[in-house]
C-alpha positions as CSV (number, residue, x, y, z in Angstrom):
1,M,-40.7,22.4,-65.8
2,S,-38.4,24.0,-68.3
3,Y,-36.5,22.1,-70.9
4,E,-33.2,23.4,-69.5
5,I,-34.0,22.0,-66.0
6,T,-35.3,18.7,-67.4
7,S,-32.2,18.2,-69.4
8,R,-30.0,19.1,-66.4
9,I,-31.9,16.5,-64.3
10,D,-31.5,13.9,-67.0
11,R,-27.7,14.5,-67.1
12,L,-27.3,14.5,-63.3
13,H,-29.3,11.2,-63.0
14,T,-27.6,9.3,-65.8
15,P,-25.3,7.3,-63.5
16,G,-28.3,6.2,-61.5
17,L,-29.3,7.3,-58.0
18,V,-28.4,5.4,-54.9
19,D,-31.0,4.8,-52.1
20,M,-29.3,3.2,-49.1
21,H,-32.5,2.0,-47.4
22,F,-35.6,0.4,-48.8
23,D,-37.7,-2.2,-46.9
24,L,-38.3,-4.3,-50.0
25,P,-37.5,-7.8,-48.7
26,M,-40.2,-7.6,-46.0
27,Y,-42.8,-6.6,-48.5
28,L,-41.8,-9.4,-50.9
29,Y,-42.0,-11.9,-48.0
30,E,-45.4,-10.7,-46.8
31,Q,-46.6,-10.9,-50.5
32,R,-44.9,-14.3,-51.1
33,H,-48.0,-15.8,-52.6
34,R,-47.4,-13.5,-55.6
35,R,-44.7,-13.5,-58.3
36,G,-43.3,-10.7,-60.4
37,I,-43.7,-8.1,-57.7
38,L,-40.7,-6.1,-58.8
39,T,-42.1,-5.8,-62.3
40,A,-45.7,-5.1,-61.4
41,D,-45.3,-2.9,-58.3
42,F,-42.0,-1.1,-58.5
43,H,-40.3,-1.1,-61.9
44,E,-42.1,1.9,-63.3
45,Q,-41.2,3.9,-60.2
46,F,-37.6,2.9,-60.2
47,V,-37.2,3.8,-63.9
48,A,-39.0,7.1,-63.5
49,G,-36.7,8.1,-60.6
50,D,-33.6,6.9,-62.5
51,M,-32.6,4.5,-59.7
52,G,-29.2,2.8,-60.1
53,V,-28.6,1.1,-56.7
54,I,-31.1,0.2,-54.0
55,A,-30.2,-1.2,-50.6
56,A,-32.8,-3.8,-49.8
57,A,-33.1,-4.2,-46.0
58,I,-34.1,-7.4,-44.2
59,Y,-36.4,-6.4,-41.4
60,L,-38.6,-8.5,-39.2
61,E,-42.0,-7.6,-37.8
62,D,-42.8,-8.6,-34.2
63,K,-45.0,-11.4,-35.2
64,Y,-42.0,-13.5,-36.3
65,L,-40.1,-13.1,-33.1
66,P,-38.4,-15.0,-31.7
67,E,-39.3,-18.4,-33.0
68,Q,-39.5,-17.6,-36.7
69,A,-36.8,-15.0,-36.9
70,L,-34.2,-17.0,-38.8
71,R,-36.8,-18.5,-41.1
72,A,-38.4,-15.2,-42.0
73,G,-35.0,-13.6,-42.5
74,L,-33.8,-16.3,-44.8
75,G,-37.2,-16.2,-46.5
76,Q,-36.8,-12.5,-47.3
77,V,-33.5,-13.2,-48.9
78,A,-35.0,-16.0,-50.9
79,R,-37.9,-13.9,-52.2
80,L,-35.5,-11.0,-53.2
81,R,-33.2,-13.5,-55.1
82,A,-36.2,-15.1,-56.8
83,E,-37.7,-11.8,-57.9
84,V,-34.3,-10.5,-59.2
85,E,-33.6,-13.7,-61.1
86,A,-37.0,-13.6,-62.7
87,D,-36.4,-10.1,-64.3
88,A,-33.2,-9.5,-66.3
89,R,-33.5,-5.8,-65.6
90,Y,-32.2,-6.4,-62.0
91,A,-29.1,-7.7,-60.4
92,L,-28.3,-8.6,-56.8
93,C,-24.7,-7.4,-56.2
94,T,-22.1,-8.0,-53.6
95,N,-19.3,-5.6,-54.5
96,A,-18.4,-2.6,-56.5
97,A,-17.3,-4.5,-59.6
98,E,-20.6,-6.4,-59.8
99,I,-22.5,-3.1,-59.4
100,A,-20.5,-1.5,-62.1
101,A,-21.1,-4.4,-64.4
102,A,-24.8,-4.4,-63.7
103,R,-25.1,-0.7,-64.4
104,A,-23.1,-1.1,-67.7
105,R,-25.8,-3.7,-68.7
106,G,-28.5,-1.2,-67.9
107,Q,-29.6,-3.1,-64.8
108,I,-30.8,-1.7,-61.5
109,A,-28.5,-3.1,-58.8
110,F,-29.7,-4.3,-55.3
111,I,-27.4,-4.7,-52.3
112,L,-28.6,-6.7,-49.3
113,T,-28.7,-5.0,-45.9
114,M,-30.1,-5.8,-42.5
115,E,-32.1,-3.6,-40.2
116,G,-31.8,-5.2,-36.7
117,V,-30.0,-8.4,-36.0
118,E,-33.0,-10.4,-35.0
119,P,-32.5,-12.9,-37.9
120,L,-29.2,-13.9,-36.4
121,C,-31.1,-15.3,-33.4
122,G,-28.2,-14.4,-31.0
123,D,-25.9,-16.7,-32.8
124,I,-22.8,-15.0,-34.2
125,D,-22.2,-18.0,-36.5
126,M,-25.2,-16.9,-38.5
127,L,-23.5,-13.6,-39.5
128,P,-21.1,-15.3,-42.1
129,I,-24.1,-17.3,-43.4
130,F,-26.0,-14.1,-44.2
131,H,-22.7,-12.6,-45.6
132,S,-22.4,-15.6,-48.0
133,L,-26.0,-14.8,-49.1
134,G,-25.0,-11.3,-50.0
135,L,-25.3,-9.2,-46.8
136,R,-23.0,-6.2,-47.1
137,C,-24.4,-3.6,-44.7
138,L,-25.9,-4.1,-41.2
139,G,-27.7,-2.0,-38.7
140,L,-27.8,-3.4,-35.2
141,T,-31.3,-2.4,-34.1
142,H,-34.6,-1.0,-35.0
143,V,-36.7,0.9,-32.5
144,R,-37.0,-2.1,-30.2
145,R,-34.5,-3.8,-28.0
146,N,-32.8,-6.9,-29.3
147,A,-29.8,-9.2,-28.6
148,A,-27.3,-6.5,-29.8
149,G,-28.6,-3.4,-28.0
150,E,-31.3,-0.8,-27.8
151,G,-33.0,1.3,-30.4
152,G,-33.3,5.1,-30.2
153,L,-36.9,6.2,-29.2
154,I,-39.1,8.3,-31.5
155,A,-39.1,10.8,-28.7
156,P,-36.7,13.7,-27.6
157,H,-35.4,11.6,-24.7
158,G,-35.9,8.4,-22.7
159,S,-33.9,5.9,-24.7
160,S,-32.1,3.3,-22.7
161,P,-28.8,4.4,-21.2
162,Q,-27.5,0.9,-21.9
163,G,-24.8,0.5,-24.5
164,L,-24.2,-2.5,-26.7
165,T,-24.4,-6.0,-25.3
166,D,-21.6,-8.6,-25.6
167,F,-23.4,-10.0,-28.6
168,G,-23.6,-6.5,-30.2
169,R,-19.9,-6.1,-29.8
170,A,-19.3,-9.5,-31.3
171,V,-21.4,-8.5,-34.3
172,I,-19.3,-5.4,-34.8
173,R,-16.1,-7.5,-34.7
174,G,-17.7,-10.0,-37.1
175,C,-18.7,-7.2,-39.5
176,E,-15.2,-5.8,-39.6
177,T,-13.7,-9.3,-40.2
178,L,-16.2,-10.0,-43.0
179,G,-16.2,-6.6,-44.6
180,I,-19.8,-5.8,-43.7
181,L,-20.4,-2.0,-43.5
182,L,-21.7,-1.0,-40.1
183,D,-24.9,1.2,-40.1
184,L,-25.7,3.3,-37.0
185,A,-29.3,4.0,-38.0
186,H,-31.9,3.5,-35.2
187,L,-29.3,2.7,-32.6
188,N,-29.7,4.5,-29.2
189,P,-27.1,7.2,-28.3
190,A,-25.2,4.9,-25.8
191,G,-25.0,2.2,-28.5
192,I,-23.7,4.7,-31.0
193,E,-21.0,5.8,-28.6
194,D,-19.9,2.1,-28.1
195,A,-19.9,1.5,-31.9
196,L,-17.7,4.5,-32.5
197,A,-15.3,3.4,-29.8
198,L,-15.1,-0.1,-31.1
199,T,-14.4,0.8,-34.7
200,S,-11.9,3.0,-36.6
201,G,-12.9,2.9,-40.2
202,P,-15.8,4.4,-42.2
203,L,-19.3,3.6,-41.0
204,V,-22.6,5.0,-42.1
205,I,-26.1,6.1,-41.0
206,S,-28.2,4.7,-43.9
207,H,-31.4,6.6,-43.1
208,T,-31.8,9.4,-40.6
209,N,-32.7,13.0,-40.1
210,A,-31.2,15.9,-38.2
211,R,-32.5,16.4,-34.6
212,R,-32.4,20.2,-35.3
213,Y,-35.6,19.8,-37.3
214,H,-37.2,16.8,-35.6
215,D,-35.8,16.3,-32.1
216,I,-36.1,12.6,-31.5
217,E,-33.5,10.1,-30.4
218,R,-34.1,8.0,-33.4
219,N,-32.7,10.9,-35.5
220,S,-29.1,11.9,-35.3
221,S,-27.4,14.6,-33.2
222,D,-24.9,17.0,-34.6
223,D,-22.1,15.3,-32.7
224,Q,-23.1,11.9,-34.1
225,M,-23.1,13.1,-37.7
226,R,-19.8,14.9,-37.2
227,A,-18.3,11.7,-35.9
228,V,-19.5,9.7,-38.9
229,A,-18.2,12.3,-41.4
230,A,-14.9,12.5,-39.6
231,R,-14.4,8.8,-40.4
232,G,-15.2,9.4,-44.1
233,G,-18.7,7.9,-43.7
234,V,-21.9,8.9,-45.3
235,I,-25.3,10.0,-43.8
236,G,-28.4,9.0,-45.8
237,V,-31.3,11.4,-45.3
238,N,-34.7,9.9,-44.5
239,A,-38.0,11.1,-46.2
240,V,-40.3,10.1,-43.3
241,L,-39.2,11.6,-40.0
242,V,-38.7,15.1,-41.5
243,S,-40.9,17.1,-39.1
244,P,-43.2,16.5,-36.1
245,D,-45.8,18.7,-37.8
246,K,-47.7,17.7,-40.9
247,E,-47.6,21.2,-42.3
248,H,-43.8,21.2,-42.2
249,A,-43.3,17.7,-43.6
250,T,-42.4,19.2,-47.0
251,L,-39.8,18.7,-49.7
252,D,-38.2,22.0,-48.7
253,R,-37.9,20.8,-45.1
254,Y,-36.3,17.6,-46.3
255,I,-33.7,19.7,-48.1
256,D,-33.3,21.8,-45.0
257,H,-32.1,18.6,-43.3
258,I,-29.7,17.9,-46.1
259,E,-28.3,21.4,-46.0
260,H,-27.9,21.4,-42.3
261,I,-25.9,18.1,-42.4
262,V,-23.7,19.5,-45.3
263,A,-23.0,22.7,-43.3
264,L,-22.2,20.6,-40.2
265,T,-19.9,18.2,-42.0
266,S,-19.2,18.5,-45.7
267,I,-20.8,17.8,-49.0
268,D,-18.8,14.5,-49.1
269,A,-20.8,13.1,-46.1
270,I,-24.3,13.3,-47.5
271,G,-26.4,10.7,-49.4
272,L,-29.9,9.4,-49.8
273,G,-31.6,6.9,-47.6
274,F,-35.2,7.6,-48.5
275,D,-36.9,4.8,-46.5
276,F,-40.0,4.9,-48.6
277,F,-42.6,2.7,-46.9
278,E,-46.0,4.3,-47.5
279,F,-46.8,1.3,-49.7
280,I,-46.1,-1.0,-46.7
281,F,-48.0,1.2,-44.3
282,D,-51.1,1.2,-46.6
283,S,-51.0,-2.6,-46.7
284,L,-51.0,-3.1,-42.9
285,P,-54.0,-4.0,-40.8
286,V,-55.6,-1.1,-38.8
287,H,-54.1,-2.1,-35.5
288,E,-50.6,-2.1,-36.8
289,K,-51.1,1.3,-38.4
290,I,-52.2,2.6,-35.1
291,W,-49.1,1.1,-33.4
292,I,-46.8,2.8,-35.9
293,Q,-48.6,6.1,-35.6
294,N,-48.3,5.9,-31.8
295,L,-44.5,5.6,-32.0
296,G,-44.3,9.2,-33.0
297,S,-45.2,11.8,-35.6
298,L,-45.2,10.0,-38.9
299,H,-45.8,12.3,-41.8
300,F,-45.1,11.4,-45.4
301,V,-43.7,14.2,-47.6
302,P,-46.3,14.6,-50.4
303,E,-43.7,15.3,-53.2
304,L,-41.4,12.5,-52.0
305,T,-43.2,9.3,-51.2
306,H,-41.7,6.8,-53.7
307,H,-38.8,6.5,-56.0
308,S,-40.4,8.2,-59.0
309,H,-40.4,11.4,-57.0
310,A,-36.6,11.5,-56.9
311,R,-36.7,14.0,-59.8
312,N,-38.8,16.4,-57.7
313,L,-35.9,16.4,-55.3
314,T,-33.3,17.2,-57.9
315,R,-35.5,19.9,-59.5
316,R,-35.9,21.6,-56.1
317,L,-32.2,21.4,-55.4
318,I,-31.6,23.2,-58.7
319,E,-34.1,25.8,-57.8
320,R,-32.4,26.4,-54.5
321,G,-29.1,27.0,-56.2
322,W,-27.2,23.8,-55.9
323,N,-24.4,23.2,-58.3
324,D,-24.0,20.0,-60.4
325,A,-21.0,18.7,-58.4
326,S,-22.8,18.9,-55.1
327,I,-26.0,17.4,-56.5
328,E,-24.1,14.4,-57.9
329,K,-22.4,13.8,-54.5
330,L,-25.8,13.7,-52.8
331,L,-27.6,11.6,-55.4
332,W,-24.9,8.9,-56.0
333,R,-21.3,9.9,-55.9
334,N,-20.7,9.7,-52.1
335,W,-22.4,6.3,-51.8
336,Y,-20.4,5.0,-54.8
337,R,-17.2,6.1,-53.0
338,I,-18.1,4.0,-49.9
339,I,-19.0,1.1,-52.1
340,G,-15.6,1.4,-53.9
341,Q,-13.6,1.3,-50.7
342,G,-13.9,-2.4,-50.5
343,K,-16.6,-2.8,-47.9
344,F,-18.9,-4.2,-50.6
């Protein structure tokens, strides 16, 4: 890599990149017999990738459902807080001012999100409890059905035609009252239609891909992404469900997704939602790996499997002719705009 490109990447990365989806709390909880995991397992990668803000998502595996859902959800929050408090290079933030202060101190900021409402256990009174613990962005479902609604299948069609449940609608109302940003990632098409109809302000898709390149209902249609962009929301691009074919699961195809979304909406609607989880996948027992692989075509992008690879992305954007202003919007500026609108 030339000195000129390296210097340009350094400059573009200086404010710190924003990744709007990382399944960190689940990993911390599964590894709760250990301490110092952020320092030992992730810090070097975060620094190498110039990360500034990372959305840490509460997510529950099936083994905790339903009896231990609340306990495991709270346990994930507890482990994240303990890890952050043990290392002065991190901060757990709840609003834009706290994030700005953390970045000024040279810290990497975490924001707490939720992927699937299982930890609420069907009790809307749990939502303000999680908000008080720092929850600032919430996605209603993962792939499976839960009390709020249905997840989009990792298949071209076949997702449930059912929309949101009464509880799902109550969660949306609660999020609007509390100032929790609504995330449409993983929600089935009927649920997305309901969520759009029930809301008027900005919402996001924290981690998704364009169905043009990977036609599954878990990814987002052109109409869905246009609707989010029309609200002033942001669409985070996922580094996992990039292509159904291993040979096309490349960094260039990842950027193809980005460029398609920009052409469809605008440069102001795009962001990063990497969803790096190869480290989690590698730690799973064989039967769980087989279950995940059977969900659909799961192919990790070789040049984009963890946060230290973020510089590969910026380098390739430069090589493909992106200008500085557009790169900044993708890497951090658009997510910072959403954060600064008061939802956090």
